N, C-alpha and C positions, 0 to 999 in steps of 0.2 A: 504493499500499500504505499512505498515512497513516493510515487506520482501523485497519488490523491490531492486534493485541493478542494478545501472546505470552507464556505463562508459562514462565520460567526454572528446572527444577529442578535443583537439584545440590545436592552437600555443602558445608559450609561449610568452607572451604579456603584458608588463605594461600598453597597452594604453587601448581604451576604450571595445575591444573584451575579452582582459585580465581580466578587471575588472568586467565586465559582468559576464563569467563565474566563477569568484572567488565567486561572490554574488551569482548567481545561484547554486553553489555546496554547499555553507554556509546555503541558504536557503531549500533547497532537505534533508539535514542532519538534520537539525531542524524539518524537517516534520518526520524522520524516514527512509528516503531512504538512503541505502549505496552506496554510491559513490567513484568510481574509477577515478581520474584523470591521464590523460595521454598526454603528449606534450614532445616534439616537434612532428611533423608529418613527418619527414623525413624519407628514406628507413630504416636506421638504428632503428627505433623506430617500424617497422612492427612486430617483432618477439613478443616483448612486447606486443604492441595491440593485437595482436592473441590471447595470452595468457589470455589476460583479457577478450576478448570478448568472450569467451568459459566460463565466469564464470559470466555474469551476462544476465539481461533480456531486457536492452534497452540499445542501443549505439547511443549516442548524439552527433555528430560533429558540430563543431562551424568554419563556414568559408568555401570556397570551396575545398580548400588545404585538410584541416582536413576530409571533405565529401570524398574526393575522396581516401584519405588513409582508413577512415572507410570502404568504399565500398570495395576498396582491400582486406581488411581483412576479412571483411564478405563473400565476395567470397570463401575463403579458410576455413571457420569456419565451425563449426559442422553441419550436415543436420537441424537439429533445431535452425538455427541461429536466434540470435534476431533481433527484427526490429530495422531499422536505422531512426533516425530522423536528420534532416539536418537544422541549422541554417543559413541561408544567410545573413550575416554583410555587403557584399560589392560584388561589379560587378567586373565581370573577366573583363580583359583588353580588350577595344573596340578600339584599333587603331594601324596601323602597322603590323608587321608580327606575332605579340602575338595573332591578335584579332582572328584568325582561332583557335588556342590553347585554348583560354578562352572559344569561342562559345563551343569547344568540350567538356572543363570542366564542363560547366554549364550544357551540355545533361545529360552528364554521371552521374552527381551527382544527377540532377532532377530526372532521372528515377529511381535510384537506393534507393531513400530515400520512406519510408512509408508515412513519414510525412514532409513538409518543412516547416518553421517557416522563415518568413519574418521579418526585422527590420523595413522596410519601404514598401508601397504600390507598388511603382515602383520595389522594388525588386520581389514583389510577382508576379507581372505580368512579369518580366521575366522568374522566375521561371516557370509559368505556360507556357508560349511560350516555353521554354527549355524541357517541357514535366513532369512536376513535376504532381502526382495526387491528393495529399490533402496539399492543399497550405493554410497557413493560417498567418496573420500578428499577431506578438507575440510583446508585449512591451517589449523593452530592457531598462528597468528602470535605472536611475541612482542610483549608491548608495548614500547614505544620506549624504550630505553634513557636514562635522566637521566643527566647530566654528573656526575662526582664531586665531592664537595662539600668533601674534605680533601685535603690534600697527600700525594703517595704517599708519599714518606720518612717523614713523621710518623705516617701510619698504620702502615709498617711497624716504627718505632721501638714504639709501642705494643704493637703483637704480639708483637715479641722476635725481630724479624726484620732488624736492621738489617746484620749483615756474613755472613746465611745465605741461601740461595733459599728463596723462600715459596711454598708447594704450597698451593692453595686447591681444596675440596668445598664446593659447596651443595645442600643437598637434607635432606629430613627423615628423621629419625634411626631408619629403619624397614627391614624387612629387605628388601624389593625393591632400595635403594640400597646393598646388600652392603659396609658398611664395614667389616667384618673382613677382606675383601679388603684394603681400604686401608692397613688397621692391620698386615697381614703384609708390605704391600710397604715400609709405613714402617719396619718392622724391617732391611729390607735397604737401605734408601737411609739410615739411620743409620751405615752403613760409609762412608758419601762425608766428605769433609773440603772444607769445612764441613758439619756435618749440615744437610740442608733440614727447615725446620719446616712441617708439614703442619697445617693450619687447615681445620677443620669448621664450615660456617655453618648452623644447623638446630637444629632440637629434635624431639623424638619419644618414644616408647616405649622406644627402646634406649639412651638415654641411659646410665642408670644401668651397664648393662651395658658399655658402651663406654668408661664412666668408670673402672669396677674393672680393664679390661683395661689400659687405657692407664698406669695408677696402677701395676699389680702390675708391668708389665713395662717401667717409665720410657721411655715413648715418645716421640719427639720429634712429637707431636701434641696440639693445643688443640682444645676444643669450644667454640666460642663462642656456642651458643645461637642462639635464633631472632635475625636480623639485619634492621635495615632501611635497610642502607649498602652492598648488594650492589654496586653500581657503584663505590664506594671501594674494596672487597675486589679488584674485578676490575683496577683499574688499581694496586694495590700487588702483585698477584701476578706472581708468574714463570711460571706454567703452572696451568692449572685441571686436574682431573682429575675423571673420572666413572667409577665401579666398579659401576653397578647391574647385575643378575641380568636386566632388561628394561627399557626405553623405549622411548617411541612417538616423539615428538619432543621431549625434555628442553628445560626452559626454560633451564637454566644452560648447556648446549652452546650454544645460540642465542646468548647474552646475551656468553657469551666470544667465540665467533668476530666478533660485530658489535664487540665492544670492541677485537679484535686481540691477543686472550690467546692464547699456544698450549693445545691442548686435547689430552689423553691420554685416550680413553674405552675402554669394553668395548663390542666388535663384537655388539650384540644388538639386537633389534626392529627400529626403524625408524632406529637411528643412524647405520649406514653410510651409507641413503638421503639421511640429513640431511645430514652433514658430509664427504661425497665425499672427496677427497685432502686437506681443509683440517684434518686431525687424524691423530693417530697412534691408531690401532685395535689393541687387544688381543682375539684371538680365544678362545673358550672353550676349557677344558681342568679339570685337576684340581688343585685345591687351591692348593698350593704352586708349580708349574709356572705358574699364571696370575699369582700374585702375583711370581715370578719374572720374567716378562716384561713384568708391567705397571710394576714397578721399573724394567727395563731401558730400557721407552721412556721414563718420566720422565727418567732419567739422560741418555738421548740428547738430549732439550731442552734440561737444565740445560748439559750440556757443548758444548752448539753453538748458538753464538748466531747464526750463519747459518741453521740449520735453525730456531730458534725465529722469528726473521724472516720466514722464507720460509712457515711456518705461519700466522703473525700474519697476512700479506698475502694469503693464499690465503683464510683466515677470513671476513675484510672482504669479499673480493671476492665471494664465497659469500653472505654475508650480505645482500648488497646486491640479489641476484637472487631472495630469498625472498620469498614473497607477504606484503603486507603487513598490519594490522589493518583497513584498509578491505577489502579482496581477500576476507577471511574473512567480513564482513559481508555482500560482495555473493553470496558462495556461498550462505551459509546464506540468505539471502533468496529466490534461486534455488532452493532445496529446499522452502522455505517455499510457494511459490507452486506448484511442479508438486504436493506433496501437498495442498495446496487444490483445485487444479484435478482431481486424479484423485479427490477425494474428492466434488468436485460431479459431474464426470461418473456416478461409480458411483451416486450418489441419483439423476440423471436416468434411468438404466437401470432402475431399481427401479419 
């Protein structure tokens, strides 16, 4: 497959999808694959995508919007257009007026893809229900975690957590991450002595609203903005929290467990399959009920050094058994080979 040329279509993202695509591109190039990387995926990008699609054997889109853009481009491509592979990383909107549009988006992308890769089993089932033909769960491996660059105590002092527990969240400040739930839990955690400091590393459209709420209620929460020192933050934290409404294979959960930091997360999407018994999971419920149970789970970890140590060790063991970046490249290359073989067989029959 040394002569294979692949077009990767993905949104420009510094989050989990962006890091996965960068890792995949690097891995494919190490295997001798010529990789063309194109993004963002808005209307202005379509002419460039069309030109690139005419020069490759495989188009691999990441995410539903990228999948729709790639499908539109391939509909106008050469008669012998390349097969389309789409990786589903997230669900389409499932509530409100966007629900119908999301369902249409899923059906369109599912039916146009030669092979659909899913980051979690629930995504795989959604793709099948939307009409996808060849659906496979594919590991979205976290890039190897680098060693911390700074001393744990130095960073804790910088953050203001010298004599108090440090609770860490990492992720884009967007609705999916449900940081209002974390702020509700922080209200309850503020009754502890000493009061834990909750820090959130990430930026996004909800920064202003979260800042106003933190300030008006004087919550023990700091927004750190975008950071490039997540390994340092993990080493400094007493517990990592994930309050998302939905996740497939969240990068921060993988990083926390690999680093041996106790994890408390919402039991949504692919999270239970990912973490097993190596984290404390909080199931769905109504508003304050979830916040109360989430705060109680964080308190359990902070109150029990034994539980924290057990979760840390389970996390390391489970992370050691996950597929790595090389395994992800192997799985993707196998999908490319199958898609190309199927396309070749179809042409011969014609």
